[in-house]
Biopython code that builds the backbone (N, CA, C, O; Angstrom):
import numpy as np
from Bio.PDB.StructureBuilder import StructureBuilder

atoms = [
    (1, "MET", "N", (0.848, -1.176, 0.000)),
    (1, "MET", "CA", (0.000, 0.000, 0.000)),
    (1, "MET", "C", (0.893, 1.240, 0.000)),
    (1, "MET", "O", (1.875, 1.304, 0.739)),
    (2, "VAL", "N", (0.560, 2.187, -0.803)),
    (2, "VAL", "CA", (1.294, 3.443, -0.884)),
    (2, "VAL", "C", (0.641, 4.464, 0.033)),
    (2, "VAL", "O", (-0.431, 4.218, 0.587)),
    (3, "LEU", "N", (1.285, 5.596, 0.190)),
    (3, "LEU", "CA", (0.751, 6.669, 1.018)),
    (3, "LEU", "C", (-0.330, 7.425, 0.260)),
    (3, "LEU", "O", (-0.175, 7.752, -0.917)),
    (4, "LYS", "N", (-1.416, 7.694, 0.950)),
    (4, "LYS", "CA", (-2.489, 8.530, 0.417)),
    (4, "LYS", "C", (-2.597, 9.750, 1.326)),
    (4, "LYS", "O", (-2.587, 9.622, 2.551)),
    (5, "ILE", "N", (-2.701, 10.933, 0.721)),
    (5, "ILE", "CA", (-2.813, 12.177, 1.473)),
    (5, "ILE", "C", (-4.085, 12.897, 1.058)),
    (5, "ILE", "O", (-4.277, 13.220, -0.114)),
    (6, "ASP", "N", (-4.950, 13.143, 2.030)),
    (6, "ASP", "CA", (-6.145, 13.954, 1.808)),
    (6, "ASP", "C", (-5.967, 15.246, 2.589)),
    (6, "ASP", "O", (-5.562, 15.226, 3.751)),
    (7, "THR", "N", (-6.269, 16.367, 1.948)),
    (7, "THR", "CA", (-6.106, 17.670, 2.578)),
    (7, "THR", "C", (-7.468, 18.250, 2.917)),
    (7, "THR", "O", (-8.368, 18.303, 2.079)),
    (8, "VAL", "N", (-7.601, 18.686, 4.174)),
    (8, "VAL", "CA", (-8.830, 19.319, 4.632)),
    (8, "VAL", "C", (-8.448, 20.679, 5.209)),
    (8, "VAL", "O", (-7.650, 20.768, 6.141)),
    (9, "CYS", "N", (-9.028, 21.733, 4.643)),
    (9, "CYS", "CA", (-8.744, 23.091, 5.106)),
    (9, "CYS", "C", (-9.972, 23.634, 5.823)),
    (9, "CYS", "O", (-11.102, 23.477, 5.361)),
    (10, "ASP", "N", (-9.729, 24.275, 6.960)),
    (10, "ASP", "CA", (-10.805, 24.997, 7.623)),
    (10, "ASP", "C", (-10.228, 26.302, 8.145)),
    (10, "ASP", "O", (-9.098, 26.659, 7.811)),
    (11, "GLU", "N", (-10.976, 26.999, 8.943)),
    (11, "GLU", "CA", (-10.546, 28.306, 9.421)),
    (11, "GLU", "C", (-9.248, 28.199, 10.212)),
    (11, "GLU", "O", (-9.238, 27.707, 11.341)),
    (12, "GLY", "N", (-8.170, 28.656, 9.622)),
    (12, "GLY", "CA", (-6.912, 28.748, 10.338)),
    (12, "GLY", "C", (-6.061, 27.500, 10.411)),
    (12, "GLY", "O", (-4.959, 27.557, 10.956)),
    (13, "SER", "N", (-6.524, 26.364, 9.883)),
    (13, "SER", "CA", (-5.695, 25.159, 9.952)),
    (13, "SER", "C", (-5.863, 24.298, 8.704)),
    (13, "SER", "O", (-6.864, 24.365, 7.990)),
    (14, "ILE", "N", (-4.850, 23.499, 8.484)),
    (14, "ILE", "CA", (-4.855, 22.537, 7.386)),
    (14, "ILE", "C", (-4.577, 21.169, 7.987)),
    (14, "ILE", "O", (-3.587, 20.979, 8.694)),
    (15, "THR", "N", (-5.455, 20.223, 7.701)),
    (15, "THR", "CA", (-5.254, 18.859, 8.173)),
    (15, "THR", "C", (-4.862, 17.990, 6.986)),
    (15, "THR", "O", (-5.548, 17.958, 5.965)),
    (16, "LEU", "N", (-3.760, 17.295, 7.139)),
    (16, "LEU", "CA", (-3.343, 16.297, 6.153)),
    (16, "LEU", "C", (-3.681, 14.934, 6.747)),
    (16, "LEU", "O", (-3.073, 14.500, 7.725)),
    (17, "ARG", "N", (-4.665, 14.264, 6.139)),
    (17, "ARG", "CA", (-5.036, 12.917, 6.586)),
    (17, "ARG", "C", (-4.204, 11.923, 5.801)),
    (17, "ARG", "O", (-4.316, 11.822, 4.579)),
    (18, "LEU", "N", (-3.372, 11.193, 6.517)),
    (18, "LEU", "CA", (-2.445, 10.260, 5.894)),
    (18, "LEU", "C", (-2.943, 8.837, 6.107)),
    (18, "LEU", "O", (-3.425, 8.486, 7.184)),
    (19, "SER", "N", (-2.819, 8.028, 5.065)),
    (19, "SER", "CA", (-3.189, 6.619, 5.215)),
    (19, "SER", "C", (-2.235, 5.759, 4.393)),
    (19, "SER", "O", (-1.766, 6.152, 3.325)),
    (20, "GLY", "N", (-1.967, 4.572, 4.931)),
    (20, "GLY", "CA", (-1.061, 3.642, 4.266)),
    (20, "GLY", "C", (0.315, 3.651, 4.892)),
    (20, "GLY", "O", (0.469, 3.902, 6.087)),
    (21, "ARG", "N", (1.307, 3.377, 4.075)),
    (21, "ARG", "CA", (2.704, 3.367, 4.525)),
    (21, "ARG", "C", (3.297, 4.753, 4.383)),
    (21, "ARG", "O", (3.184, 5.386, 3.333)),
    (22, "LEU", "N", (3.926, 5.215, 5.441)),
    (22, "LEU", "CA", (4.600, 6.510, 5.428)),
    (22, "LEU", "C", (6.092, 6.225, 5.521)),
    (22, "LEU", "O", (6.598, 5.819, 6.567)),
    (23, "ARG", "N", (6.794, 6.448, 4.397)),
    (23, "ARG", "CA", (8.218, 6.106, 4.314)),
    (23, "ARG", "C", (9.060, 7.362, 4.141)),
    (23, "ARG", "O", (8.548, 8.444, 3.852)),
    (24, "SER", "N", (10.352, 7.192, 4.323)),
    (24, "SER", "CA", (11.266, 8.339, 4.215)),
    (24, "SER", "C", (11.137, 9.028, 2.857)),
    (24, "SER", "O", (11.327, 10.241, 2.763)),
    (25, "GLU", "N", (10.818, 8.277, 1.811)),
    (25, "GLU", "CA", (10.647, 8.873, 0.482)),
    (25, "GLU", "C", (9.467, 9.839, 0.434)),
    (25, "GLU", "O", (9.410, 10.700, -0.444)),
    (26, "ASP", "N", (8.528, 9.706, 1.365)),
    (26, "ASP", "CA", (7.323, 10.541, 1.386)),
    (26, "ASP", "C", (7.523, 11.852, 2.139)),
    (26, "ASP", "O", (6.722, 12.777, 2.000)),
    (27, "VAL", "N", (8.581, 11.937, 2.930)),
    (27, "VAL", "CA", (8.803, 13.114, 3.764)),
    (27, "VAL", "C", (8.924, 14.380, 2.917)),
    (27, "VAL", "O", (8.359, 15.417, 3.263)),
    (28, "GLU", "N", (9.650, 14.296, 1.821)),
    (28, "GLU", "CA", (9.829, 15.468, 0.966)),
    (28, "GLU", "C", (8.487, 15.985, 0.433)),
    (28, "GLU", "O", (8.266, 17.194, 0.361)),
    (29, "GLN", "N", (7.611, 15.078, 0.069)),
    (29, "GLN", "CA", (6.291, 15.465, -0.427)),
    (29, "GLN", "C", (5.493, 16.182, 0.670)),
    (29, "GLN", "O", (4.833, 17.187, 0.406)),
    (30, "LEU", "N", (5.557, 15.668, 1.880)),
    (30, "LEU", "CA", (4.856, 16.312, 2.996)),
    (30, "LEU", "C", (5.446, 17.685, 3.288)),
    (30, "LEU", "O", (4.711, 18.646, 3.516)),
    (31, "GLN", "N", (6.761, 17.777, 3.281)),
    (31, "GLN", "CA", (7.413, 19.065, 3.523)),
    (31, "GLN", "C", (7.006, 20.086, 2.472)),
    (31, "GLN", "O", (6.788, 21.255, 2.791)),
    (32, "ALA", "N", (6.903, 19.654, 1.230)),
    (32, "ALA", "CA", (6.505, 20.556, 0.145)),
    (32, "ALA", "C", (5.088, 21.082, 0.369)),
    (32, "ALA", "O", (4.811, 22.249, 0.090)),
    (33, "GLN", "N", (4.201, 20.241, 0.864)),
    (33, "GLN", "CA", (2.823, 20.678, 1.107)),
    (33, "GLN", "C", (2.740, 21.648, 2.283)),
    (33, "GLN", "O", (1.841, 22.487, 2.341)),
    (34, "MET", "N", (3.680, 21.530, 3.217)),
    (34, "MET", "CA", (3.661, 22.365, 4.414)),
    (34, "MET", "C", (4.468, 23.652, 4.248)),
    (34, "MET", "O", (4.252, 24.613, 4.987)),
    (35, "ARG", "N", (5.370, 23.685, 3.314)),
    (35, "ARG", "CA", (6.291, 24.813, 3.134)),
    (35, "ARG", "C", (5.551, 26.085, 2.724)),
    (35, "ARG", "O", (4.671, 26.063, 1.863)),
    (36, "GLY", "N", (5.927, 27.185, 3.359)),
    (36, "GLY", "CA", (5.399, 28.488, 2.975)),
    (36, "GLY", "C", (3.986, 28.781, 3.438)),
    (36, "GLY", "O", (3.426, 29.815, 3.074)),
    (37, "ARG", "N", (3.408, 27.919, 4.214)),
    (37, "ARG", "CA", (2.039, 28.134, 4.698)),
    (37, "ARG", "C", (2.084, 28.719, 6.103)),
    (37, "ARG", "O", (2.967, 28.391, 6.896)),
    (38, "THR", "N", (1.131, 29.582, 6.400)),
    (38, "THR", "CA", (1.085, 30.192, 7.729)),
    (38, "THR", "C", (0.026, 29.542, 8.624)),
    (38, "THR", "O", (0.007, 29.780, 9.831)),
    (39, "GLN", "N", (-0.840, 28.734, 8.048)),
    (39, "GLN", "CA", (-1.879, 28.095, 8.841)),
    (39, "GLN", "C", (-1.256, 27.014, 9.751)),
    (39, "GLN", "O", (-0.166, 26.504, 9.492)),
    (40, "LYS", "N", (-1.983, 26.698, 10.801)),
    (40, "LYS", "CA", (-1.590, 25.600, 11.683)),
    (40, "LYS", "C", (-1.764, 24.292, 10.915)),
    (40, "LYS", "O", (-2.746, 24.109, 10.196)),
    (41, "PHE", "N", (-0.797, 23.386, 11.076)),
    (41, "PHE", "CA", (-0.891, 22.080, 10.430)),
    (41, "PHE", "C", (-1.230, 21.003, 11.439)),
    (41, "PHE", "O", (-0.741, 20.991, 12.568)),
    (42, "ILE", "N", (-2.082, 20.102, 10.992)),
    (42, "ILE", "CA", (-2.441, 18.924, 11.767)),
    (42, "ILE", "C", (-2.185, 17.721, 10.867)),
    (42, "ILE", "O", (-2.682, 17.663, 9.742)),
    (43, "LEU", "N", (-1.419, 16.774, 11.360)),
    (43, "LEU", "CA", (-1.210, 15.523, 10.631)),
    (43, "LEU", "C", (-2.074, 14.464, 11.304)),
    (43, "LEU", "O", (-1.810, 14.070, 12.440)),
    (44, "ASN", "N", (-3.098, 14.009, 10.606)),
    (44, "ASN", "CA", (-3.965, 12.958, 11.121)),
    (44, "ASN", "C", (-3.358, 11.626, 10.700)),
    (44, "ASN", "O", (-3.281, 11.309, 9.513)),
    (45, "LEU", "N", (-2.935, 10.861, 11.680)),
    (45, "LEU", "CA", (-2.205, 9.621, 11.426)),
    (45, "LEU", "C", (-3.039, 8.370, 11.721)),
    (45, "LEU", "O", (-2.482, 7.278, 11.830)),
    (46, "ALA", "N", (-4.344, 8.508, 11.849)),
    (46, "ALA", "CA", (-5.207, 7.399, 12.251)),
    (46, "ALA", "C", (-5.095, 6.194, 11.333)),
    (46, "ALA", "O", (-5.210, 5.058, 11.793)),
    (47, "GLU", "N", (-4.873, 6.418, 10.048)),
    (47, "GLU", "CA", (-4.855, 5.307, 9.098)),
    (47, "GLU", "C", (-3.453, 4.969, 8.587)),
    (47, "GLU", "O", (-3.301, 4.270, 7.586)),
    (48, "VAL", "N", (-2.434, 5.471, 9.283)),
    (48, "VAL", "CA", (-1.054, 5.123, 8.925)),
    (48, "VAL", "C", (-0.767, 3.726, 9.465)),
    (48, "VAL", "O", (-0.979, 3.446, 10.644)),
    (49, "LYS", "N", (-0.290, 2.869, 8.598)),
    (49, "LYS", "CA", (-0.063, 1.467, 8.971)),
    (49, "LYS", "C", (1.387, 1.137, 9.274)),
    (49, "LYS", "O", (1.670, 0.239, 10.067)),
    (50, "LEU", "N", (2.317, 1.868, 8.641)),
    (50, "LEU", "CA", (3.725, 1.541, 8.781)),
    (50, "LEU", "C", (4.552, 2.803, 8.601)),
    (50, "LEU", "O", (4.278, 3.610, 7.713)),
    (51, "VAL", "N", (5.569, 2.974, 9.447)),
    (51, "VAL", "CA", (6.495, 4.103, 9.321)),
    (51, "VAL", "C", (7.916, 3.567, 9.450)),
    (51, "VAL", "O", (8.128, 2.450, 9.921)),
    (52, "ASP", "N", (8.895, 4.381, 9.026)),
    (52, "ASP", "CA", (10.285, 4.000, 9.236)),
    (52, "ASP", "C", (10.943, 5.047, 10.145)),
    (52, "ASP", "O", (10.312, 6.031, 10.530)),
    (53, "ARG", "N", (12.194, 4.826, 10.476)),
    (53, "ARG", "CA", (12.888, 5.676, 11.448)),
    (53, "ARG", "C", (12.988, 7.130, 10.985)),
    (53, "ARG", "O", (12.813, 8.043, 11.793)),
    (54, "ASP", "N", (13.262, 7.358, 9.719)),
    (54, "ASP", "CA", (13.338, 8.736, 9.213)),
    (54, "ASP", "C", (12.010, 9.456, 9.382)),
    (54, "ASP", "O", (11.981, 10.644, 9.703)),
    (55, "VAL", "N", (10.925, 8.749, 9.170)),
    (55, "VAL", "CA", (9.592, 9.336, 9.329)),
    (55, "VAL", "C", (9.345, 9.689, 10.791)),
    (55, "VAL", "O", (8.803, 10.750, 11.098)),
    (56, "VAL", "N", (9.744, 8.799, 11.686)),
    (56, "VAL", "CA", (9.560, 9.058, 13.118)),
    (56, "VAL", "C", (10.328, 10.315, 13.520)),
    (56, "VAL", "O", (9.818, 11.141, 14.276)),
    (57, "ARG", "N", (11.532, 10.458, 13.024)),
    (57, "ARG", "CA", (12.312, 11.670, 13.323)),
    (57, "ARG", "C", (11.647, 12.907, 12.724)),
    (57, "ARG", "O", (11.604, 13.959, 13.362)),
    (58, "PHE", "N", (11.131, 12.786, 11.501)),
    (58, "PHE", "CA", (10.407, 13.888, 10.863)),
    (58, "PHE", "C", (9.185, 14.275, 11.689)),
    (58, "PHE", "O", (8.943, 15.461, 11.910)),
    (59, "LEU", "N", (8.417, 13.299, 12.146)),
    (59, "LEU", "CA", (7.220, 13.585, 12.938)),
    (59, "LEU", "C", (7.589, 14.265, 14.254)),
    (59, "LEU", "O", (6.897, 15.181, 14.698)),
    (60, "GLY", "N", (8.668, 13.819, 14.869)),
    (60, "GLY", "CA", (9.137, 14.474, 16.091)),
    (60, "GLY", "C", (9.521, 15.924, 15.838)),
    (60, "GLY", "O", (9.194, 16.803, 16.635)),
    (61, "ASP", "N", (10.218, 16.179, 14.723)),
    (61, "ASP", "CA", (10.580, 17.551, 14.349)),
    (61, "ASP", "C", (9.339, 18.389, 14.095)),
    (61, "ASP", "O", (9.263, 19.544, 14.516)),
    (62, "CYS", "N", (8.365, 17.805, 13.404)),
    (62, "CYS", "CA", (7.110, 18.519, 13.138)),
    (62, "CYS", "C", (6.455, 18.937, 14.448)),
    (62, "CYS", "O", (6.041, 20.084, 14.613)),
    (63, "GLU", "N", (6.370, 18.001, 15.365)),
    (63, "GLU", "CA", (5.726, 18.275, 16.647)),
    (63, "GLU", "C", (6.464, 19.386, 17.408)),
    (63, "GLU", "O", (5.832, 20.266, 17.991)),
    (64, "ARG", "N", (7.779, 19.343, 17.399)),
    (64, "ARG", "CA", (8.570, 20.392, 18.065)),
    (64, "ARG", "C", (8.348, 21.758, 17.412)),
    (64, "ARG", "O", (8.531, 22.791, 18.056)),
    (65, "ASN", "N", (7.958, 21.765, 16.145)),
    (65, "ASN", "CA", (7.720, 23.012, 15.414)),
    (65, "ASN", "C", (6.252, 23.417, 15.394)),
    (65, "ASN", "O", (5.858, 24.278, 14.607)),
    (66, "GLY", "N", (5.438, 22.804, 16.254)),
    (66, "GLY", "CA", (4.054, 23.233, 16.412)),
    (66, "GLY", "C", (3.015, 22.493, 15.600)),
    (66, "GLY", "O", (1.838, 22.849, 15.641)),
    (67, "VAL", "N", (3.422, 21.464, 14.859)),
    (67, "VAL", "CA", (2.465, 20.663, 14.100)),
    (67, "VAL", "C", (1.813, 19.674, 15.064)),
    (67, "VAL", "O", (2.498, 19.008, 15.840)),
    (68, "GLU", "N", (0.496, 19.585, 15.008)),
    (68, "GLU", "CA", (-0.235, 18.652, 15.862)),
    (68, "GLU", "C", (-0.276, 17.278, 15.203)),
    (68, "GLU", "O", (-0.576, 17.162, 14.015)),
    (69, "LEU", "N", (0.026, 16.240, 15.976)),
    (69, "LEU", "CA", (-0.092, 14.866, 15.495)),
    (69, "LEU", "C", (-1.386, 14.307, 16.062)),
    (69, "LEU", "O", (-1.468, 13.982, 17.247)),
    (70, "ASP", "N", (-2.388, 14.198, 15.213)),
    (70, "ASP", "CA", (-3.727, 13.768, 15.618)),
    (70, "ASP", "C", (-3.894, 12.273, 15.381)),
    (70, "ASP", "O", (-3.505, 11.754, 14.335)),
    (71, "GLN", "N", (-4.473, 11.592, 16.352)),
    (71, "GLN", "CA", (-4.764, 10.161, 16.260)),
    (71, "GLN", "C", (-3.517, 9.356, 15.884)),
    (71, "GLN", "O", (-3.553, 8.468, 15.032)),
    (72, "CYS", "N", (-2.430, 9.696, 16.543)),
    (72, "CYS", "CA", (-1.152, 9.034, 16.291)),
    (72, "CYS", "C", (-1.200, 7.615, 16.861)),
    (72, "CYS", "O", (-1.501, 7.447, 18.043)),
    (73, "PRO", "N", (-0.910, 6.593, 16.054)),
    (73, "PRO", "CA", (-0.903, 5.225, 16.585)),
    (73, "PRO", "C", (0.062, 5.099, 17.766)),
    (73, "PRO", "O", (1.115, 5.736, 17.784)),
    (74, "ARG", "N", (-0.296, 4.292, 18.729)),
    (74, "ARG", "CA", (0.480, 4.157, 19.972)),
    (74, "ARG", "C", (1.941, 3.794, 19.688)),
    (74, "ARG", "O", (2.848, 4.356, 20.300)),
    (75, "TYR", "N", (2.169, 2.862, 18.766)),
    (75, "TYR", "CA", (3.546, 2.443, 18.515)),
    (75, "TYR", "C", (4.371, 3.579, 17.923)),
    (75, "TYR", "O", (5.569, 3.679, 18.189)),
    (76, "VAL", "N", (3.739, 4.438, 17.121)),
    (76, "VAL", "CA", (4.435, 5.585, 16.545)),
    (76, "VAL", "C", (4.729, 6.599, 17.644)),
    (76, "VAL", "O", (5.836, 7.135, 17.708)),
    (77, "ARG", "N", (3.755, 6.869, 18.506)),
    (77, "ARG", "CA", (3.943, 7.803, 19.620)),
    (77, "ARG", "C", (5.095, 7.336, 20.522)),
    (77, "ARG", "O", (5.957, 8.129, 20.901)),
    (78, "ASP", "N", (5.097, 6.061, 20.854)),
    (78, "ASP", "CA", (6.161, 5.524, 21.704)),
    (78, "ASP", "C", (7.526, 5.667, 21.038)),
    (78, "ASP", "O", (8.511, 5.999, 21.697)),
    (79, "TRP", "N", (7.582, 5.419, 19.746)),
    (79, "TRP", "CA", (8.836, 5.507, 18.994)),
    (79, "TRP", "C", (9.324, 6.961, 18.943)),
    (79, "TRP", "O", (10.514, 7.220, 19.122)),
    (80, "ILE", "N", (8.419, 7.900, 18.702)),
    (80, "ILE", "CA", (8.777, 9.323, 18.696)),
    (80, "ILE", "C", (9.367, 9.702, 20.055)),
    (80, "ILE", "O", (10.402, 10.365, 20.128)),
    (81, "ASP", "N", (8.707, 9.279, 21.121)),
    (81, "ASP", "CA", (9.175, 9.607, 22.463)),
    (81, "ASP", "C", (10.552, 8.999, 22.732)),
    (81, "ASP", "O", (11.394, 9.641, 23.360)),
    (82, "ARG", "N", (10.789, 7.778, 22.269)),
    (82, "ARG", "CA", (12.115, 7.147, 22.441)),
    (82, "ARG", "C", (13.173, 7.916, 21.664)),
    (82, "ARG", "O", (14.270, 8.143, 22.174)),
    (83, "GLU", "N", (12.860, 8.319, 20.442)),
    (83, "GLU", "CA", (13.817, 9.077, 19.630)),
    (83, "GLU", "C", (14.142, 10.420, 20.287)),
    (83, "GLU", "O", (15.287, 10.868, 20.241)),
    (84, "LYS", "N", (13.156, 11.057, 20.891)),
    (84, "LYS", "CA", (13.396, 12.318, 21.600)),
    (84, "LYS", "C", (14.409, 12.097, 22.721)),
    (84, "LYS", "O", (15.314, 12.906, 22.924)),
    (85, "GLY", "N", (14.246, 10.997, 23.439)),
    (85, "GLY", "CA", (15.161, 10.670, 24.524)),
    (85, "GLY", "C", (16.575, 10.438, 24.033)),
    (85, "GLY", "O", (17.532, 10.861, 24.680)),
    (86, "PHE", "N", (16.721, 9.770, 22.892)),
    (86, "PHE", "CA", (18.044, 9.535, 22.333)),
    (86, "PHE", "C", (18.700, 10.841, 21.894)),
    (86, "PHE", "O", (19.909, 11.016, 22.051)),
    (87, "ASN", "N", (17.910, 11.748, 21.349)),
    (87, "ASN", "CA", (18.445, 13.007, 20.840)),
    (87, "ASN", "C", (18.819, 13.978, 21.946)),
    (87, "ASN", "O", (19.612, 14.892, 21.723)),
    (88, "GLN", "N", (18.254, 13.791, 23.145)),
    (88, "GLN", "CA", (18.533, 14.699, 24.257)),
    (88, "GLN", "C", (19.779, 14.298, 25.030)),
    (88, "GLN", "O", (20.230, 15.054, 25.891)),
    (89, "ARG", "N", (20.337, 13.157, 24.754)),
    (89, "ARG", "CA", (21.519, 12.685, 25.500)),
    (89, "ARG", "C", (22.767, 13.358, 25.044)),
    (89, "ARG", "O", (23.846, 13.077, 25.566)),
]
sb = StructureBuilder()
sb.init_structure("model")
sb.init_model(0)
sb.init_chain("A")
sb.init_seg("    ")
for serial, (resi, resn, name, xyz) in enumerate(atoms, 1):
    if name == "N":
        sb.init_residue(resn, " ", resi, " ")
    sb.init_atom(name, np.array(xyz, "f"), 0.0, 1.0, " ", f" {name:<3s}", serial, name[0])
structure = sb.get_structure()
């Protein structure tokens, strides 16, 4: 399964609903969609089935920069938190 991105815009925010596999090759595409925008970004991860380490680091960076991770799968959340711990040492 490839990554599918649906964009939902409302007052002041943009939600990117992601589904499928989110791989390091997809990060550039997501960055391009987020670049130059002033609205708040929300990444809805409810239907993400698989991620890799580069994606986890990207998601952690997004979160540190004010992007909301909505409906983040537990295993992804745990992995992001572990990566944060490794980076703080």
